[in-house]
N, C-alpha and C positions, 0 to 999 in steps of 0.2 A: 940143329941140323945146319950143315954148311952146303952151299950151291957146289963147291968144288968136291965133296965127298960124294955127291949124287952122280955128278959127271964121271968121277972115276970108276963108278959101278956100272957105267954105259946107259945110264938113263937119259933120254932126249931132253932137249930144252923145254919144249911145252910141259912135259910131265913134270920136270923139275919146277917150273913156275907153278903148276897146280900144287904140287906137293908142298912147296914153300908158302904158298897161299893159305892151305888147310892148316899147316904147322902155325902159322902165325896168328890164324884165327883162334886156334887152340890155346896159344899162349896168352892171347887177349882176354880169352874167356877164363883161363886159370888165374891170370892177374886180377881180374875183376873179383873172382870169387875169394882170392887170398886178401885183397883189400876189404871186402865185404866181412869176411872172418876176423881180420885185424880190427876193424871197427867194433865189431861186437866184443872181443877179447878186451880192447881198450875200455869200452863202456862197462864190461863186467868188472875189470880191474878197479876203476874208479869207484863203482859201487861198492865193491869190497873194501876199499880203503875207507870209504865213508863210514861203513858198518863198523870196521875194526876201531876206527876213532871213536865212534859213538859207544861202542863197547868198553874201550878203555875208559872213557868218561864215566860210564855207568860203574865200572869196576872201582874206579877211584872214589866215587860218591858211596859206593856200597862199602868199601874199606873204611871210610870215614864214619859211617854209621855204625859199623861194627865196632870201631874204637870207641864211639859215644856210648854205644850198648855196653862195652866192656867197663867203660869208666862209670857208667850209671850202675851197672852190677857190682862194682867195687864200692861205690858211694853208698849203695843200698846196703850192701854187707856190713859196711863201716857203722852205718847208722844204726843197723840192727843190733850190732854188738854193743854200741853205746847205750841203745834202749835197754837191753837186757841187764847191762852193768848197772845203769841207773835205777831200773826196776828193783833190783836186787838190793842195792843201797837204801832206796826208800823203804822196801819191805822190812830190812833190818832196822832201819831207824824207827818205823812205826812198832815193830815188836818191841824195841827198847822203850819206847814212849809208854807203850801199854804196860810194860812191866813196871817202870818206875811209877806210874800212876797207881796201879795195884798195890804196889809196897807201900806208898804214901798213904793210901786209904786204909790199908791194916794198921799202920802204925799211927794214923790218927784216931783209929778206933781204941787203941790202947791208952789214950789220954796222955801221950808222951809230951813232955814241954816243948822239945825241938826236934821235930820229925826229921829234918835235915841232917842234924847232928848224928842221930841214930842210924839214919840211912848210910852216912859216910862210914860207919863202923861195920856195916854188913859187906859180906864177901858176895858181891851181886853175880859173881859167876855161878854160885851155888843155888840161887834162886831161880826158880822157873814159873812159868805162867801156864795154869791149867787151860783146858779148852773154854771153860766158861769165863775166863777172864779172872779168876781168882788166883791168889798166890799158892805156890806149892808148900810142902812140909817144912821147909828150911824156917819159915817164919811160924 
């Protein structure tokens, strides 16, 4: 509010001085409130920035851990597949060894002169092993 504006309205000088003084006090009070609010906003802003940086750091760490977990899961699946494959191979080799032993035992019981020569002549695909460890009907 300006002094000239109040004079143009016909307000006397004493009243203008009182109005200007009261207006100045209101302005100073509002200015103080604005500065206080501004300080609170700035403090809150810095607090939020720190929280955001902390959360970004936590997210990066979680991403890294998630990547590690994915890597571990992948490695686990790979090792599980290798284990299954190795177990199957060993099981097949053990079955073949049991079959060869059973055939050799049967041939040794026939008093054959050379068990290995006779075994070489057999079609081993047709020879099977019974559950008791004895050779099937082929022999």
